TORMARTI-569075 format. One line per 4 residues: number of its first residue (from 1); for each residue x, y, z of C-alpha. Coordinates in steps of 0.02 Angstrom, whole numbers. Layout:
BEGIN
NUM> X/Y/Z; ... $
//
This chain:
BEGIN
1> 3784/4594/4173; 3693/4747/4106; 3508/4732/4080; 3488/4893/3981 $
5> 3580/4992/3848; 3644/5128/3964; 3831/5149/3929; 3935/5100/4081 $
9> 4026/5236/4175; 4203/5286/4129; 4327/5300/4273; 4461/5437/4260 $
13> 4630/5449/4345; 4604/5637/4361; 4454/5603/4475; 4553/5504/4603 $
17> 4522/5553/4784; 4586/5463/4937; 4457/5364/5037; 4356/5456/5169 $
21> 4370/5309/5288; 4513/5189/5317; 4514/5016/5395; 4617/4961/5543 $
25> 4571/4777/5542; 4443/4658/5469; 4380/4491/5534; 4293/4374/5414 $
29> 4190/4221/5459; 4147/4102/5316; 4012/3971/5338; 4046/3876/5178 $
33> 3900/3797/5086; 3892/3760/4900; 3745/3873/4856; 3723/3980/5013 $
37> 3888/4029/5093; 3866/4151/5237; 4001/4283/5259; 4007/4390/5416 $
41> 4130/4534/5413; 4178/4641/5562; 4273/4795/5510; 4349/4937/5613 $
45> 4333/5099/5514; 4405/5271/5554; 4413/5440/5468; 4559/5463/5350 $
49> 4673/5587/5442; 4743/5650/5275; 4572/5701/5213; 4434/5804/5291 $
53> 4296/5678/5265; 4198/5708/5425; 4013/5693/5393; 4032/5599/5230 $
57> 3929/5444/5196; 4014/5275/5206; 4007/5196/5033; 4048/5012/5015 $
61> 4052/4908/4855; 3961/4745/4828; 3895/4641/4683; 3779/4490/4679 $
65> 3760/4491/4869; 3611/4459/4982; 3626/4572/5135; 3564/4475/5285 $
69> 3617/4584/5433; 3699/4753/5465; 3753/4836/5628; 3863/4979/5689 $
73> 3948/4954/5857; 3830/4810/5890; 3671/4907/5852; 3570/4836/5705 $
77> 3529/4965/5571; 3350/4987/5516; 3310/4997/5329; 3296/5187/5332 $
81> 3478/5206/5388; 3559/5132/5233; 3533/5114/5045; 3578/4964/4937 $
85> 3585/4978/4748; 3692/4996/4592; 3833/4892/4664; 3846/4993/4824 $
89> 3794/4998/5006; 3781/5177/5068; 3764/5224/5252; 3734/5413/5254 $
93> 3776/5443/5438; 3918/5357/5530; 4031/5402/5678; 4212/5457/5653 $
97> 4268/5283/5706; 4160/5129/5725; 4143/4942/5705; 4033/4885/5561 $
101> 3968/4707/5561; 3873/4640/5412; 3822/4470/5349; 3802/4427/5166 $
105> 3749/4267/5078; 3827/4215/4912; 3810/4070/4791; 3983/4000/4748 $
109> 3918/3854/4646; 3834/3965/4517; 3973/4095/4510; 4027/4056/4331 $
113> 4124/4220/4316; 4260/4143/4427; 4277/4307/4523; 4254/4323/4710 $
117> 4219/4155/4795; 4172/4014/4677; 4155/3825/4680; 4243/3729/4543 $
121> 4283/3544/4526; 4234/3517/4707; 4345/3654/4779; 4305/3826/4846 $
125> 4424/3958/4778; 4437/4148/4771; 4498/4271/4640; 4489/4448/4706 $
129> 4601/4549/4590; 4549/4674/4537; 4372/4690/4607; 4318/4516/4658 $
133> 4312/4549/4845; 4152/4649/4821; 4070/4486/4767; 4106/4417/4942 $
137> 4053/4560/5056; 4017/4746/5054; 4184/4834/5078; 4289/4982/5016 $
141> 4360/4867/4882; 4502/4977/4820; 4690/4950/4831; 4727/5103/4939 $
145> 4627/5034/5086; 4745/4917/5180; 4703/4816/5335; 4757/4669/5441 $
149> 4648/4515/5411; 4589/4378/5527; 4487/4241/5442; 4385/4098/5511 $
153> 4331/3964/5387; 4203/3831/5431; 4152/3690/5314; 4097/3509/5303 $
157> 4228/3374/5326; 4215/3342/5139; 4324/3498/5123; 4469/3443/5235 $
161> 4590/3581/5183; 4544/3759/5238; 4669/3895/5188; 4685/4083/5195 $
165> 4824/4213/5201; 4955/4221/5336; 4979/4105/5485; 4867/3965/5547 $
169> 4825/4007/5728; 4689/3879/5767; 4590/3735/5694; 4470/3603/5756 $
173> 4298/3523/5747; 4131/3605/5784; 3986/3534/5884; 3881/3515/5728 $
177> 4004/3396/5643; 4093/3524/5537; 4270/3588/5557; 4358/3757/5554 $
181> 4524/3845/5532; 4575/4020/5587; 4708/4117/5493; 4789/4283/5534 $
185> 4894/4390/5418; 5012/4508/5514; 5039/4619/5362; 4918/4753/5305 $
189> 4850/4719/5131; 4715/4778/5012; 4562/4671/4984; 4619/4613/4812 $
193> 4756/4511/4897; 4634/4414/5006; 4624/4227/4969; 4527/4076/5028 $
197> 4536/3896/4970; 4438/3747/5037; 4438/3574/4963; 4498/3396/4958 $
201> 4680/3426/4917; 4846/3343/4952; 4995/3443/5015; 5176/3427/4962 $
205> 5297/3506/5083; 5476/3566/5082; 5576/3703/5167; 5685/3851/5126 $
209> 5814/3928/5241; 5832/4114/5213; 5998/4206/5214; 5958/4267/5390 $
213> 5934/4087/5447; 5743/4078/5459; 5657/3916/5408; 5509/3941/5291 $
217> 5383/3802/5265; 5339/3781/5081; 5174/3697/5036; 5097/3656/4867 $
221> 4915/3598/4870; 4845/3501/4723; 4713/3371/4686; 4773/3195/4729 $
225> 4789/3145/4546; 4921/3282/4524; 5033/3242/4672; 5175/3179/4560 $
229> 5185/3336/4453; 5242/3467/4579; 5429/3439/4603; 5479/3565/4471 $
233> 5363/3698/4544; 5441/3671/4716; 5618/3686/4647; 5566/3841/4550 $
237> 5498/3921/4709; 5660/3887/4803; 5761/3958/4659; 5651/4113/4658 $
241> 5675/4142/4843; 5864/4122/4828; 5875/4233/4673; 5777/4375/4755 $
245> 5892/4370/4905; 6051/4365/4800; 6003/4496/4670; 5886/4617/4760 $
249> 5923/4577/4943; 5739/4536/4974; 5697/4399/5099; 5528/4314/5123 $
253> 5436/4382/5275; 5313/4246/5332; 5346/4075/5407; 5241/3986/5276 $
257> 5221/4003/5087; 5077/3913/5004; 5031/3878/4823; 4865/3803/4768 $
261> 4837/3737/4591; 4660/3740/4518; 4599/3694/4344; 4467/3831/4325 $
265> 4552/4000/4336; 4536/4157/4230; 4717/4209/4249; 4887/4124/4252 $
269> 4907/4146/4439; 4872/4266/4582; 4998/4331/4709; 4884/4335/4863 $
273> 4995/4366/5014; 5068/4199/5070; 4935/4099/4977; 4959/4102/4789 $
277> 4820/4028/4685; 4881/3960/4518; 4806/3899/4359; 4864/3718/4362 $
281> 4948/3750/4195; 5085/3844/4287; 5115/3719/4428; 5105/3544/4355 $
285> 5256/3483/4258; 5333/3313/4225; 5439/3253/4080; 5302/3132/4025 $
289> 5166/3265/4022; 5249/3435/4001; 5356/3512/3866; 5515/3614/3888 $
293> 5409/3770/3860; 5293/3712/4000; 5440/3690/4119; 5503/3864/4078 $
297> 5328/3934/4096; 5305/3857/4269; 5474/3924/4325; 5435/4098/4260 $
301> 5260/4113/4334; 5311/4038/4501; 5448/4169/4506; 5331/4309/4453 $
305> 5205/4276/4591; 5340/4252/4722; 5425/4416/4672; 5259/4504/4696 $
309> 5279/4473/4883; 5380/4634/4887; 5340/4719/4722; 5151/4715/4736 $
313> 5109/4652/4909; 5222/4737/5038; 5211/4889/4924; 5051/4891/4824 $
317> 4974/5014/4701; 4871/5163/4755; 4739/5139/4620; 4715/5029/4467 $
321> 4786/5162/4351; 4953/5121/4434; 4937/4936/4390; 5102/4935/4294 $
325> 5189/4992/4453; 5175/4815/4517; 5153/4715/4357; 5282/4798/4245 $
329> 5412/4793/4382; 5375/4613/4426; 5374/4555/4245; 5546/4635/4227 $
333> 5603/4541/4381; 5537/4373/4320; 5617/4404/4149; 5786/4433/4230 $
337> 5763/4279/4340; 5727/4169/4189; 5871/4246/4091; 5993/4209/4233 $
341> 5937/4028/4246; 5925/3989/4060; 5982/4060/3892; 5981/4249/3916 $
345> 5983/4281/3728; 5837/4164/3691; 5739/4237/3837; 5763/4412/3770 $
349> 5710/4358/3596; 5554/4276/3667; 5510/4433/3765; 5530/4545/3613 $
353> 5429/4424/3506; 5284/4443/3629; 5299/4632/3619; 5297/4634/3430 $
357> 5160/4508/3407; 5041/4572/3540; 5092/4738/3618; 5143/4834/3462 $
361> 4975/4796/3379; 4889/4851/3540; 4984/5015/3527; 4924/5033/3348 $
365> 4742/4988/3380; 4584/5057/3460; 4632/4997/3634; 4799/5090/3634 $
369> 4842/5157/3806; 4998/5211/3900; 5066/5103/4039; 4973/5218/4158 $
373> 4804/5244/4074; 4704/5401/4104; 4534/5313/4102; 4446/5145/4090 $
377> 4272/5074/4084; 4315/4902/4152; 4481/4876/4241; 4487/4692/4189 $
381> 4522/4754/4012; 4684/4836/4065; 4774/4678/4113; 4862/4698/3947 $
385> 5030/4670/3864; 5051/4859/3873; 5033/4862/4063; 5136/4704/4089 $
389> 5263/4687/3948; 5285/4866/3892; 5285/4911/4076; 5431/4792/4098 $
393> 5522/4875/3954; 5502/5044/4039; 5581/4972/4196; 5719/4895/4089 $
397> 5756/5064/4009; 5777/5141/4182; 5897/5001/4227; 5995/5039/4068 $
401> 6002/5225/4106; 6052/5202/4288; 6162/5048/4276; 6132/4886/4371 $
405> 6197/4936/4543; 6109/5104/4554; 5948/5026/4489; 5947/4891/4622 $
409> 5986/5022/4754; 5839/5123/4690; 5720/4974/4701; 5776/4938/4879 $
413> 5754/5120/4928; 5580/5124/4850; 5526/4968/4945; 5596/5029/5110 $
417> 5515/5200/5097; 5343/5136/5046; 5336/4971/5142; 5156/4940/5196 $
421> 5091/5078/5084; 4996/5098/4921; 5115/5189/4804; 5113/5269/4631 $
425> 5219/5259/4475; 5285/5432/4519; 5349/5364/4685; 5449/5231/4593 $
429> 5522/5353/4467; 5571/5470/4609; 5667/5328/4691; 5758/5296/4527 $
433> 5802/5480/4509; 5873/5486/4685; 5973/5326/4665; 6042/5371/4494 $
437> 6066/5557/4517; 5970/5578/4356; 5825/5684/4295; 5686/5571/4230 $
441> 5553/5704/4206; 5554/5681/4016; 5566/5493/4036; 5395/5498/4121 $
445> 5319/5528/3949; 5319/5337/3939; 5190/5336/4078; 5062/5449/3995 $
449> 5092/5432/3807; 5030/5281/3710; 5102/5213/3548; 5261/5133/3486 $
453> 5397/5261/3445; 5495/5242/3284; 5679/5282/3268; 5746/5324/3097 $
457> 5933/5323/3081; 6053/5387/2950; 6239/5366/2947; 6386/5462/2873 $
461> 6568/5412/2871; 6707/5540/2844; 6861/5444/2789; 6974/5599/2802 $
465> 6921/5646/2979; 6898/5464/3030; 6730/5508/3106; 6566/5415/3096 $
469> 6405/5512/3124; 6244/5428/3175; 6089/5536/3155; 5940/5474/3256 $
473> 5764/5542/3232; 5613/5490/3334; 5426/5499/3299; 5266/5419/3363 $
477> 5102/5397/3271; 4937/5466/3332; 4839/5356/3451; 4659/5376/3514 $
481> 4648/5538/3611; 4832/5581/3583; 4870/5667/3419; 5035/5750/3458 $
485> 5172/5664/3557; 5314/5745/3651; 5486/5666/3622; 5523/5512/3724 $
489> 5682/5487/3825; 5758/5337/3733; 5913/5237/3783; 5988/5176/3619 $
493> 6125/5048/3647; 6245/5041/3499; 6399/4950/3437; 6503/4967/3279 $
497> 6579/4820/3185; 6736/4823/3078; 6757/4727/2915; 6804/4568/3008 $
501> 6652/4576/3121; 6745/4634/3277; 6675/4768/3392; 6762/4936/3379 $
505> 6807/5040/3533; 6686/5186/3538; 6742/5364/3574; 6613/5501/3560 $
509> 6666/5675/3505; 6733/5772/3652; 6787/5618/3751; 6970/5596/3796 $
513> 6972/5408/3766; 6860/5264/3709; 6724/5208/3828; 6703/5025/3781 $
517> 6632/4937/3628; 6449/4957/3673; 6379/5127/3719; 6211/5193/3775 $
521> 6156/5347/3678; 6017/5451/3757; 5898/5512/3623; 5792/5649/3703 $
525> 5760/5768/3559; 5664/5740/3399; 5831/5726/3309; 6010/5711/3372 $
529> 6181/5679/3295; 6307/5567/3383; 6485/5578/3317; 6613/5439/3346 $
533> 6798/5478/3324; 6949/5375/3274; 6850/5258/3161; 6977/5191/3035 $
537> 6852/5119/2910; 6667/5128/2872; 6586/5024/3011; 6429/4920/3011 $
541> 6305/4984/3139; 6231/4868/3271; 6092/4978/3338; 5973/4950/3484 $
545> 6075/4808/3556; 5977/4698/3674; 5822/4789/3612; 5862/4932/3729 $
549> 5697/5023/3696; 5525/4962/3638; 5530/5048/3469; 5530/5009/3284 $
553> 5681/5050/3176; 5680/5126/3003; 5840/5126/2901; 5907/5090/2728 $
557> 6024/4954/2788; 6083/4846/2644; 6044/4661/2635; 6232/4630/2635 $
561> 6252/4721/2802; 6108/4624/2878; 6183/4459/2819; 6352/4513/2889 $
565> 6275/4553/3059; 6180/4388/3057; 6348/4301/3041; 6457/4410/3153 $
569> 6365/4524/3275; 6427/4494/3452; 6260/4549/3522; 6156/4390/3509 $
573> 5992/4481/3505; 6048/4591/3363; 6116/4442/3270; 5941/4368/3277 $
577> 5864/4536/3234; 5972/4552/3078; 5908/4383/3018; 5728/4432/3056 $
581> 5743/4594/2959; 5824/4505/2812; 5683/4377/2812; 5551/4512/2831 $
585> 5613/4602/2676; 5616/4441/2579; 5441/4389/2628; 5361/4560/2603 $
589> 5440/4571/2431; 5355/4408/2383; 5192/4462/2465; 5180/4600/2336 $
593> 5206/4482/2188; 5134/4314/2239; 4962/4351/2165; 5023/4426/2003 $
597> 5156/4291/1978; 5080/4135/2056; 5198/4015/1969; 5362/4092/2026 $
601> 5435/4091/2200; 5622/4104/2221; 5710/4168/2375; 5860/4280/2347 $
605> 6032/4203/2349; 6092/4314/2491; 5951/4256/2605; 5964/4073/2557 $
609> 6151/4075/2586; 6134/4164/2753; 6002/4041/2812; 6100/3887/2755 $
613> 6260/3954/2833; 6170/3975/3000; 6099/3799/2989; 6274/3730/2956 $
617> 6353/3822/3104; 6394/3682/3225; 6471/3801/3352; 6312/3900/3380 $
621> 6206/3878/3535; 6065/3764/3479; 5927/3864/3562; 5988/4024/3482 $
625> 6011/3936/3315; 5828/3881/3317; 5779/4063/3341; 5895/4120/3202 $
629> 5819/3997/3079; 5636/4032/3122; 5546/4151/3005; 5442/4297/3072 $
633> 5267/4242/3122; 5116/4267/3009; 5045/4394/3132; 5205/4496/3135 $
637> 5214/4493/2946; 5032/4547/2934; 5065/4693/3050; 5190/4763/2925 $
641> 5058/4777/2787; 4913/4899/2769; 4756/4816/2704; 4829/4644/2732 $
645> 4768/4485/2649; 4801/4346/2778; 4789/4209/2645; 4931/4287/2547 $
649> 5033/4305/2707; 5010/4120/2741; 5056/4071/2564; 5214/4176/2563 $
653> 5277/4112/2729; 5231/3931/2690; 5316/3933/2522; 5472/4013/2595 $
657> 5483/3878/2729; 5453/3743/2599; 5587/3814/2485; 5716/3820/2626 $
661> 5670/3644/2681; 5679/3571/2506; 5847/3650/2464; 5924/3601/2631 $
665> 5843/3431/2658; 6005/3335/2681; 6077/3462/2802; 5914/3468/2900 $
669> 5917/3279/2916; 6097/3284/2975; 6062/3419/3103; 5906/3327/3161 $
673> 6000/3166/3193; 6147/3254/3274; 6035/3357/3390; 5929/3212/3453 $
677> 5964/3189/3637; 5969/3005/3680; 6018/3036/3861; 5906/3052/4013 $
681> 5784/3196/4001; 5840/3357/4083; 5792/3539/4073; 5967/3610/4063 $
685> 5991/3745/3931; 6101/3627/3829; 5974/3485/3830; 5829/3601/3789 $
689> 5933/3676/3649; 5961/3507/3569; 5777/3466/3574; 5727/3636/3505 $
693> 5842/3619/3355; 5796/3438/3321; 5611/3476/3325; 5632/3629/3217 $
697> 5720/3523/3087; 5584/3391/3098; 5447/3519/3068; 5541/3586/2918 $
701> 5564/3412/2844; 5379/3374/2865; 5340/3520/2749; 5415/3426/2604 $
705> 5274/3299/2617; 5377/3146/2574; 5392/2976/2654; 5560/3014/2736 $
709> 5488/3154/2840; 5332/3060/2889; 5432/2907/2940; 5547/3012/3049 $
713> 5397/3098/3127; 5305/2936/3160; 5459/2859/3238; 5486/3008/3353 $
717> 5302/3010/3406; 5305/2825/3449; 5476/2817/3532; 5487/2985/3620 $
721> 5536/2976/3803; 5471/3149/3844; 5322/3258/3800; 5428/3391/3714 $
725> 5478/3271/3576; 5311/3179/3571; 5210/3338/3555; 5328/3409/3423 $
729> 5300/3254/3316; 5114/3259/3351; 5105/3443/3300; 5199/3411/3139 $
733> 5082/3267/3093; 4925/3366/3137; 4987/3505/3022; 5015/3383/2879 $
737> 4913/3285/2752; 4997/3122/2807; 4891/2964/2797; 4925/2933/2981 $
741> 4859/3104/3038; 4690/3047/3104; 4763/2891/3184; 4889/2996/3279 $
745> 4753/3118/3337; 4651/2971/3401; 4803/2889/3482; 4854/3047/3576 $
749> 4678/3069/3641; 4668/2888/3696; 4831/2902/3795; 4803/3072/3875 $
753> 4614/3103/3885; 4619/3100/4076; 4754/3234/4086; 4671/3407/4071 $
757> 4826/3505/4020; 4872/3383/3882; 4692/3384/3823; 4709/3573/3807 $
761> 4857/3545/3693; 4760/3415/3594; 4620/3541/3563; 4740/3684/3530 $
765> 4849/3599/3400; 4696/3546/3301; 4631/3725/3308; 4797/3791/3243 $
769> 4817/3661/3107; 4857/3724/2932; 4735/3608/2845; 4587/3641/2732 $
773> 4468/3555/2853; 4519/3648/3011; 4363/3759/3023; 4247/3609/3008 $
777> 4355/3514/3133; 4348/3656/3260; 4160/3672/3244; 4144/3485/3278 $
781> 4260/3495/3428; 4137/3613/3515; 4025/3461/3537; 4166/3350/3600 $
785> 4124/3277/3773; 4288/3346/3841; 4254/3524/3787; 4180/3637/3921 $
789> 4135/3821/3921; 4157/3818/4111; 4346/3796/4100; 4441/3949/4035 $
793> 4592/3844/3986; 4485/3733/3876; 4398/3883/3797; 4565/3964/3760 $
797> 4635/3801/3690; 4497/3786/3561; 4415/3955/3529; 4558/4075/3562 $
801> 4682/3961/3473; 4573/3958/3318; 4566/4148/3314; 4757/4146/3307 $
805> 4752/4032/3155; 4773/4174/3031; 4725/4081/2873; 4575/3987/2942 $
809> 4504/4124/3053; 4517/4255/2915; 4417/4154/2788; 4367/4262/2642 $
813> 4183/4224/2673; 4189/4291/2852; 4125/4128/2928; 4269/4128/3053 $
817> 4219/4300/3115; 4036/4251/3136; 4084/4092/3229; 4197/4186/3351 $
821> 4064/4319/3382; 3937/4182/3419; 4055/4102/3545; 4094/4268/3628 $
825> 3909/4305/3655; 3884/4134/3733; 4032/4155/3849; 3994/4336/3897 $
829> 3836/4278/3984; 3938/4171/4104; 4116/4242/4109; 4133/4422/4051 $
833> 4319/4431/4081; 4352/4282/3969; 4234/4345/3833; 4322/4514/3825 $
837> 4490/4431/3802; 4424/4322/3663; 4369/4480/3572; 4549/4539/3549 $
841> 4562/4488/3364; 4414/4601/3324; 4516/4754/3377; 4626/4731/3222 $
845> 4489/4739/3090; 4551/4903/3014; 4716/4819/2968; 4631/4700/2846 $
849> 4594/4717/2661; 4426/4798/2622; 4321/4640/2600; 4373/4562/2764 $
853> 4363/4732/2849; 4178/4745/2808; 4142/4567/2863; 4230/4588/3030 $
857> 4152/4759/3059; 3979/4683/3031; 4012/4558/3170; 4072/4697/3285 $
861> 3911/4792/3250; 3811/4635/3287; 3901/4620/3453; 3871/4803/3489 $
865> 3684/4780/3464; 3676/4645/3597; 3666/4664/3786; 3848/4653/3841 $
869> 3950/4650/4000; 4053/4804/4041; 4208/4706/3995; 4150/4665/3819 $
873> 4059/4829/3792; 4219/4928/3810; 4315/4820/3686; 4176/4821/3556 $
877> 4133/5006/3564; 4313/5065/3560; 4350/4949/3413; 4209/5028/3313 $
881> 4263/5208/3345 $
//
């Protein structure tokens, strides 16, 4: 925490220099005690041969450490030979190569930031990415310093499980009644991948045999009360290992792979080499306690952290500006893994929905940055949807440009060339260029330009020449520090539909014959014309199939063409997209008139008919159908309006849903009953699709606010055999004015108050409720005995969830803004990383109508006047610029 008003230092990519000293090996000895853990590190340093650093001081990073002893080559250093201060230990004079031994003392029990080594719920745990290792010992805590680690952990017998990275080489009891374990990692790694766990945990074991025939021991460590909730995580891990071998030819390299689940964790999970530490939310799953979304989330995150073993661990990033090198690539890999195992179309829709709801606004706000930023104040603030999700889209575009086989070959070449090294984004792009025989120099604009490009398209059909011309024009709005943008290299995947909805063969001008029904156009200039020949009739354009580039589209497509594509487009993503655009037009039209004409609300016939036709389609995949029927979110709608009034957005969307539900009540009831799955619970795509459609229909019917809907909801809540259906009914009742609402809230708590993850859902659904009393309810829940500021999941479930409740958070009196600012200040004092993430909604204040703008700005100014962490300072000050 800062104790003065001096602005924190900005770090610039342009200032990067390689380290003066490198590390051969490091030995760590942990004497674990709750409030006074002693850490002795023995490190072998040597001059970096690629840099003339002879005579330079050795500078090591450290925060919140008590330095107890310091020696070079066994000789203790006197106070005049080193300087400690401002987060650093500086030794002005050192040999060219030497052994440095130092002992620090830390206080895990009072480490509320949950970075470095901390004690939580009776377990010691570490989180070292990005800069947590410096809270353990003084060290060159940067990703381009790689070393082999040997770790000795000693603790009381009350902590029977002692874990670290790599292989267990020894364990036993000490003479003083304690016990120890020694671990050795044969692979060089940066300090951010170090991990230690000590606690009273149970272990579930299984095995995986690699394609080369090696047996790998798989272990999941959890608290005893969670031993029955790990089967799905284990299966997901085995599926991940098999998928990475089959698709990318990558085999696991250690003899043991460990996962530990903890309740108090700032992130979703951490890919520490061989010892992944997970937020329990992404490990624990059982039909009685987890929803279908939870099962998919566990599978995805397990896969993500496993895939990091190669794309992040064996090849890491040179500096934190290259963060997307490992995260964007690995998100792309986990997206493909999930798509292969489940509904690919629904997975792609979900991924794009995240982009539009979170990343596009980030591109349009004060924190806009490219996937390789040029500067930062606090690196924790750049674990963003831009780095992760837009980064994945950049990887996906390269795959589209190269083709699947050349792309995989490029990834394999990149990993082989840089194995054991700290690489850069340029290294990855170079591997793609070599594998694809393609020039990606212009494509690299994605790495240093922020913002969401827009493609405007115009079409012209020449019936005499039988040609169809598609004119594409790209632009990108100004972002902070970047006024003028060079053209991006954009892969635009396109198809053309005939009057019956069939895909036409596509032959570009100058080609001898058609090249398939879906083509990738490369838009590299500000404006380009693409001419298709032998087109017998005016086609309907299906542009940006599969969302082939993270852009927005601008066109004068008719409602009739959108409805036609909703019914016929062979590209499932674009079928969904046509429905979303049709709905968006409908809702925004009513947004403009709802205040001036409060008594009238009638959806257009073309939209009502398209929606009802989709609902009646019994041949559609149920999961996809649920997506087709769902309206754009309030946040996405709000992002389309300058000077938005969130109350009006809510009213428009609510009344549209109510209108569709009322007019289609009988059909919704029929689809609900037909989609109910009476068989044994499973997480197959078909079973999940049935539940998704049934629960969508139930939520729609509850909007009508009649006895039929409430009875159906009550019956499902009481008789559900799985948490997906029970929670769907619970959510619908919490969002209603039903007489049974409070009874159901009390009943759910009574049944599940001892299950932390379900309690998170209990808090969250009340925070998101669309009721007049929600703000009062949320304020009261802060005093609930099960609410705790110490647990990030619980904070997110109540405070962050409320800030996503557009209507309640954006109260016209600004009380929601003041309440959130108060909570952020409280949390910043104990967990800066969490506080900064809670401040995200404040970055959008300029999008609001004038009255709310001023109220939110006042809270930002109040925050700015306080003493803030670096994390929060950066968010607040950039938002006010």
